[in-house]
C-alpha positions as CSV (number, residue, x, y, z in Angstrom):
1,M,0.0,0.0,0.0
2,A,2.7,2.4,0.9
3,K,5.0,1.5,-1.9
4,G,3.5,1.4,-5.4
5,R,0.5,-0.5,-6.7
6,S,1.6,-4.1,-6.8
7,E,-1.0,-6.9,-6.7
8,A,-0.1,-7.4,-3.0
9,G,-0.7,-3.7,-2.4
10,R,-4.1,-3.8,-4.2
11,Y,-5.0,-6.7,-2.0
12,A,-4.0,-4.9,1.1
13,A,-6.0,-1.8,0.0
14,G,-9.1,-3.9,-0.7
15,M,-9.0,-5.6,2.6
16,L,-8.5,-2.3,4.5
17,R,-11.3,-0.6,2.6
18,A,-13.6,-3.5,3.3
19,L,-12.8,-3.6,7.0
20,A,-13.4,0.2,7.3
21,S,-16.7,-0.1,5.5
22,T,-18.1,-2.6,7.9
23,G,-17.7,-0.4,11.0
24,W,-16.8,-3.5,13.0
25,C,-13.5,-2.1,14.4
26,N,-11.7,1.1,15.2
27,V,-8.9,1.0,12.5
28,V,-5.6,2.7,12.8
29,L,-3.4,2.6,9.7
30,H,0.3,2.9,10.4
31,A,2.4,4.1,7.5
32,P,6.2,4.4,7.3
33,A,7.9,7.7,6.9
34,D,8.6,7.1,3.2
35,A,5.1,6.2,2.3
36,D,4.0,7.8,-1.0
37,D,0.7,9.4,-2.0
38,N,-1.0,6.0,-2.0
39,V,-1.6,6.5,1.7
40,S,-2.6,10.2,1.5
41,G,-6.2,9.5,0.6
42,W,-6.9,7.1,3.5
43,P,-7.7,9.8,6.1
44,D,-10.8,10.6,4.1
45,C,-12.2,7.1,4.6
46,Q,-14.6,6.7,7.5
47,N,-13.4,4.6,10.4
48,I,-9.7,4.9,9.5
49,E,-7.2,6.9,11.4
50,V,-3.8,7.3,9.7
51,R,-0.6,7.7,11.6
52,T,2.7,8.2,9.8
53,S,5.8,7.0,11.6
54,R,9.1,8.8,11.7
55,F,10.7,5.4,10.8
56,S,10.8,3.3,7.6
57,G,12.2,0.0,6.5
58,T,13.3,-2.5,9.1
59,S,13.0,0.0,11.9
60,F,9.4,0.6,11.1
61,E,8.5,-3.1,10.7
62,Q,10.5,-4.6,13.5
63,V,10.6,-1.9,16.2
64,Y,7.9,0.8,15.6
65,L,5.0,-1.6,14.8
66,P,5.4,-3.9,17.8
67,A,5.8,-0.9,20.1
68,V,2.7,1.1,19.0
69,T,0.5,-2.0,18.8
70,A,1.4,-3.5,22.1
71,G,-1.7,-5.2,23.6
72,K,-3.6,-4.7,20.3
73,V,-4.2,-6.8,17.2
74,L,-2.0,-6.0,14.2
75,L,-3.3,-6.9,10.8
76,N,-0.5,-7.2,8.2
77,F,-1.9,-7.5,4.7
78,E,1.4,-6.8,2.9
79,G,5.1,-6.5,3.6
80,T,7.3,-8.0,6.3
81,A,5.6,-8.7,9.6
82,P,7.3,-8.0,12.9
83,I,9.0,-11.1,14.0
84,F,8.5,-10.6,17.8
85,K,4.8,-9.6,17.6
86,R,2.5,-12.4,18.5
87,K,-0.9,-10.8,18.6
88,Q,-1.1,-10.3,14.8
89,V,-2.6,-11.7,11.7
90,V,-0.1,-12.1,8.9
91,T,-0.8,-12.4,5.2
92,M,1.6,-14.7,3.2
93,H,0.9,-14.1,-0.5
94,D,2.8,-17.0,-1.9
95,A,5.6,-19.5,-1.5
96,V,7.7,-18.3,-4.5
97,P,11.1,-17.9,-2.6
98,F,10.7,-21.6,-1.4
99,R,9.4,-23.1,-4.7
100,R,11.2,-20.8,-7.2
101,P,14.3,-19.5,-5.5
102,A,16.0,-18.3,-8.7
103,G,16.3,-14.5,-8.7
104,F,16.7,-14.2,-5.0
105,S,20.0,-13.7,-3.1
106,W,21.1,-16.4,-0.7
107,R,20.9,-13.9,2.1
108,Y,17.3,-13.0,1.3
109,L,16.3,-16.6,1.1
110,L,17.9,-17.4,4.4
111,L,16.3,-14.5,6.3
112,H,12.9,-15.0,4.5
113,S,12.9,-18.7,5.5
114,L,13.8,-18.0,9.1
115,A,11.2,-15.2,9.5
116,Y,8.4,-17.1,7.8
117,R,9.0,-20.3,9.8
118,W,9.0,-18.3,13.0
119,I,6.0,-16.2,12.2
120,A,4.0,-19.2,11.0
121,R,4.3,-20.7,14.5
122,T,3.9,-17.6,16.6
123,A,1.4,-15.3,15.0
124,H,-2.2,-15.6,16.1
125,G,-3.4,-16.2,12.5
126,L,-2.1,-16.5,9.0
127,V,-3.9,-15.4,5.8
128,A,-3.5,-16.8,2.3
129,E,-5.3,-15.6,-0.8
130,T,-5.9,-19.1,-2.2
131,I,-6.3,-22.7,-1.1
132,Y,-3.3,-23.6,-3.3
133,T,-1.1,-21.1,-1.5
134,A,-2.3,-22.2,2.0
135,H,-1.3,-25.8,1.1
136,E,2.0,-24.8,-0.4
137,L,3.0,-22.7,2.6
138,A,1.8,-25.3,5.1
139,D,4.0,-27.8,3.3
140,V,7.2,-25.7,3.1
141,L,6.8,-24.2,6.6
142,K,5.8,-27.5,8.2
143,V,2.7,-26.1,10.0
144,D,-0.9,-27.2,10.2
145,I,-3.0,-26.2,7.2
146,N,-5.7,-25.1,9.6
147,R,-3.4,-22.2,10.7
148,F,-4.4,-20.5,7.5
149,I,-7.5,-18.4,6.8
150,V,-8.1,-18.3,3.0
151,A,-9.4,-14.8,2.2
152,E,-9.6,-14.3,-1.5
153,G,-9.0,-11.0,-3.4
154,A,-12.0,-9.4,-5.1
155,A,-12.8,-6.6,-7.5
156,D,-16.2,-5.3,-6.3
157,W,-14.9,-1.8,-5.7
158,L,-13.5,-1.1,-9.2
159,N,-16.7,0.5,-10.6
160,E,-16.1,3.3,-8.1
161,V,-13.0,4.4,-9.9
162,E,-13.2,6.6,-13.1
163,P,-11.0,5.1,-15.8
164,L,-8.1,7.2,-17.1
165,R,-6.2,6.7,-20.2
166,P,-2.5,6.2,-19.4
167,D,0.2,8.2,-21.2
168,L,1.3,5.2,-23.3
169,P,1.2,4.4,-27.0
170,V,-1.8,2.1,-26.7
171,W,-4.8,1.9,-29.1
172,G,-7.1,-0.8,-27.5
173,D,-6.0,-3.8,-29.6
174,H,-3.3,-4.9,-27.1
175,Y,-2.8,-7.8,-24.9
176,L,-2.1,-6.9,-21.3
177,V,0.6,-8.5,-19.1
178,I,1.2,-7.6,-15.4
179,G,4.3,-8.5,-13.5
180,S,7.7,-7.5,-12.1
181,G,9.8,-9.5,-14.4
182,S,10.9,-12.1,-11.8
183,P,12.1,-15.4,-13.4
184,H,9.1,-17.4,-12.3
185,E,6.8,-15.0,-14.2
186,S,8.2,-16.0,-17.6
187,I,7.2,-12.7,-19.1
188,G,10.0,-12.5,-21.6
189,A,9.2,-15.7,-23.5
190,A,5.5,-15.0,-23.5
191,A,5.8,-11.4,-24.7
192,A,8.2,-12.4,-27.4
193,A,5.8,-15.1,-28.6
194,M,2.9,-12.7,-28.7
195,A,5.0,-10.0,-30.4
196,N,6.4,-12.4,-33.0
197,S,2.8,-13.5,-33.8
198,G,2.0,-9.9,-34.8
199,R,0.2,-8.8,-31.6
200,R,0.7,-5.7,-29.5
201,V,1.6,-6.2,-25.9
202,V,1.5,-3.9,-22.9
203,I,3.6,-5.0,-19.9
204,I,2.8,-3.3,-16.6
205,G,5.1,-3.5,-13.6
206,M,8.6,-3.7,-15.2
207,R,11.1,-1.6,-17.1
208,R,12.2,-2.3,-20.6
209,S,15.2,-4.6,-20.2
210,D,15.8,-6.0,-23.7
211,P,18.4,-3.8,-25.5
212,T,16.6,-4.5,-28.8
213,P,13.0,-4.6,-27.8
214,H,10.2,-5.5,-30.2
215,Q,8.4,-2.4,-31.5
216,S,5.0,-3.8,-30.6
217,V,5.8,-4.3,-26.9
218,V,5.1,-1.3,-24.6
219,Y,6.4,-1.2,-21.0
220,A,5.1,0.8,-18.0
221,E,6.8,0.3,-14.7
222,Q,3.8,1.7,-12.8
223,V,0.3,2.9,-13.5
224,T,-2.5,4.3,-11.3
225,D,-5.6,2.3,-10.4
226,A,-7.6,4.4,-12.8
227,E,-5.1,3.8,-15.6
228,L,-5.0,0.0,-14.9
229,I,-8.8,-0.1,-15.1
230,W,-8.7,1.7,-18.5
231,L,-6.3,-0.9,-19.8
232,Y,-8.4,-3.8,-18.5
233,Q,-11.4,-2.4,-20.3
234,R,-9.7,-2.0,-23.6
235,S,-7.4,-5.1,-23.7
236,S,-8.1,-8.0,-26.1
237,A,-7.1,-10.2,-23.1
238,L,-5.2,-10.3,-19.9
239,V,-2.4,-12.8,-20.2
240,L,-1.1,-14.4,-17.0
241,T,2.3,-15.9,-17.8
242,A,3.8,-17.2,-14.5
243,N,5.0,-20.7,-14.2
244,Y,4.3,-20.5,-10.5
245,A,1.3,-18.5,-9.2
246,G,0.1,-18.2,-5.6
247,S,-2.8,-16.0,-6.4
248,A,-4.5,-14.2,-9.4
249,L,-6.1,-11.0,-8.2
250,A,-5.4,-9.4,-11.6
251,A,-7.6,-12.1,-13.2
252,I,-10.5,-11.3,-11.0
253,E,-10.1,-7.6,-11.7
254,A,-10.0,-8.2,-15.5
255,Q,-13.0,-10.5,-15.5
256,A,-15.0,-8.0,-13.4
257,L,-14.3,-5.4,-16.1
258,G,-15.2,-7.6,-19.1
259,C,-11.6,-8.5,-20.1
260,P,-11.0,-12.1,-21.2
261,V,-8.3,-14.0,-19.4
262,V,-5.7,-16.3,-20.8
263,A,-3.5,-18.0,-18.1
264,T,-0.9,-20.6,-17.6
265,D,-2.2,-23.9,-16.2
266,S,0.0,-23.6,-13.1
267,G,-0.4,-22.7,-9.5
268,A,-3.6,-21.1,-8.4
269,H,-4.8,-19.9,-11.8
270,A,-7.3,-22.7,-12.3
271,E,-8.6,-22.4,-8.7
272,V,-9.3,-18.7,-9.2
273,C,-10.5,-18.6,-12.8
274,R,-12.2,-22.0,-13.0
275,D,-13.8,-22.4,-16.5
276,A,-13.7,-18.7,-17.2
277,A,-10.3,-18.6,-18.8
278,L,-8.2,-20.2,-21.5
279,Y,-5.1,-22.1,-20.3
280,F,-1.7,-22.7,-21.8
281,D,1.6,-24.5,-20.9
282,P,4.0,-21.9,-19.3
283,H,6.9,-23.9,-20.7
284,D,5.6,-23.9,-24.3
285,P,5.0,-20.4,-25.8
286,D,3.3,-22.0,-28.9
287,T,0.4,-23.1,-26.7
288,L,-0.1,-19.4,-25.7
289,T,-0.3,-18.2,-29.3
290,A,-2.6,-21.1,-30.2
291,Q,-5.0,-20.0,-27.5
292,L,-4.8,-16.4,-28.7
293,D,-5.5,-17.6,-32.2
294,R,-8.6,-19.3,-30.9
295,L,-9.6,-16.2,-29.1
296,D,-9.2,-14.1,-32.2
297,S,-10.8,-16.5,-34.7
298,E,-13.5,-18.5,-32.9
299,T,-16.9,-16.8,-33.2
300,G,-18.4,-16.0,-29.8
301,L,-15.4,-17.3,-27.8
302,A,-14.4,-13.8,-26.5
303,A,-18.0,-13.0,-25.6
304,D,-18.4,-16.3,-23.8
305,L,-15.2,-15.7,-21.8
306,R,-16.5,-12.2,-20.8
307,R,-19.8,-13.7,-19.7
308,R,-18.1,-16.5,-17.7
309,G,-15.6,-14.0,-16.3
310,L,-18.2,-11.7,-15.0
311,S,-20.0,-14.6,-13.3
312,N,-16.7,-15.9,-11.8
313,A,-15.6,-12.5,-10.5
314,S,-19.0,-12.0,-8.8
315,R,-18.1,-15.0,-6.5
316,Y,-15.5,-12.8,-4.7
317,S,-16.2,-10.0,-2.2
318,W,-13.8,-8.0,-0.1
319,V,-16.3,-7.8,2.7
320,D,-16.7,-11.6,2.6
321,S,-13.0,-12.0,2.8
322,I,-12.4,-9.6,5.7
323,R,-15.3,-11.3,7.5
324,K,-13.5,-14.6,7.3
325,V,-10.5,-13.0,9.0
326,T,-12.5,-11.1,11.7
327,E,-14.7,-14.1,12.5
328,R,-11.8,-16.5,12.8
329,M,-9.8,-14.1,15.0
330,N,-12.7,-12.5,16.9
331,L,-11.5,-9.1,15.8
332,P,-14.8,-7.2,16.2
333,H,-14.1,-7.1,19.9
334,C,-10.6,-5.7,19.6
335,P,-9.0,-2.3,18.6
336,V,-7.3,-3.1,15.3
337,K,-4.2,-1.5,13.9
338,I,-3.1,-2.1,10.3
339,C,0.3,-1.6,8.7
């Protein structure tokens, strides 16, 4: 939430907005000193008090948060949770560092493993976005699966945002890809396959890295929520390229806005999208272009995916998800602080 508009950040914002809308708790949002303008609008939300710390980074996470939330429940929907805070609910978005360690330094992997294993045993509750991720984390962390509350992402607030065209060379016939460029996301091979088949591609979340990029591939390291919604509404499809996926919030968002979804058959994609998406092998780019060819040529397929997608997205609700957390942890009876 405080740093950019990643999928984890959008999940955190959705859960916070839902919690505040219910009026169940007095919510205090703690922000680090270097929080950007993503946090500035939260004081206008009913039932949320925003407090900005003088600290950031590790000092904010490991010293400030435990101190100011002593005796109270801390909800952590994104970022590194305090190691020595027990009365907290911690969201673990995926098991990527354990299952796909390529791209992470040995130091990060060691510290991440130690922190996750400790927090998984000491926190009052753990949250995962999907059943798949809950099982993956329970396996690698060696904890009981029942430690996890599965609270899915949703998209039922998107209609409140007015779409805004981004300052990008896009014309509405593009295929949308969202990701940071981590090795497990397999964006490069998928984007090359789409571009080589004559398709325009917009990649959100990463910088242009190829010294000789394909002319039909557009990069944007960051867009606003309003700009992302505009792209969803005008994309031929959202393409999920990861060979390991712990969640798929972007798929729910796209489907809620009438954008067809084409996804790899790995991780949590099938759990989230069900029969409302086309699937391909992440290790075979030809299967991606074959599915896109179907989408372009088969009469009624795109319309059917839009219809199925809208129905699928309607299964998810931010309020339902936050209710799962509060009911499990009896949070309506506690002052709640969120970082």
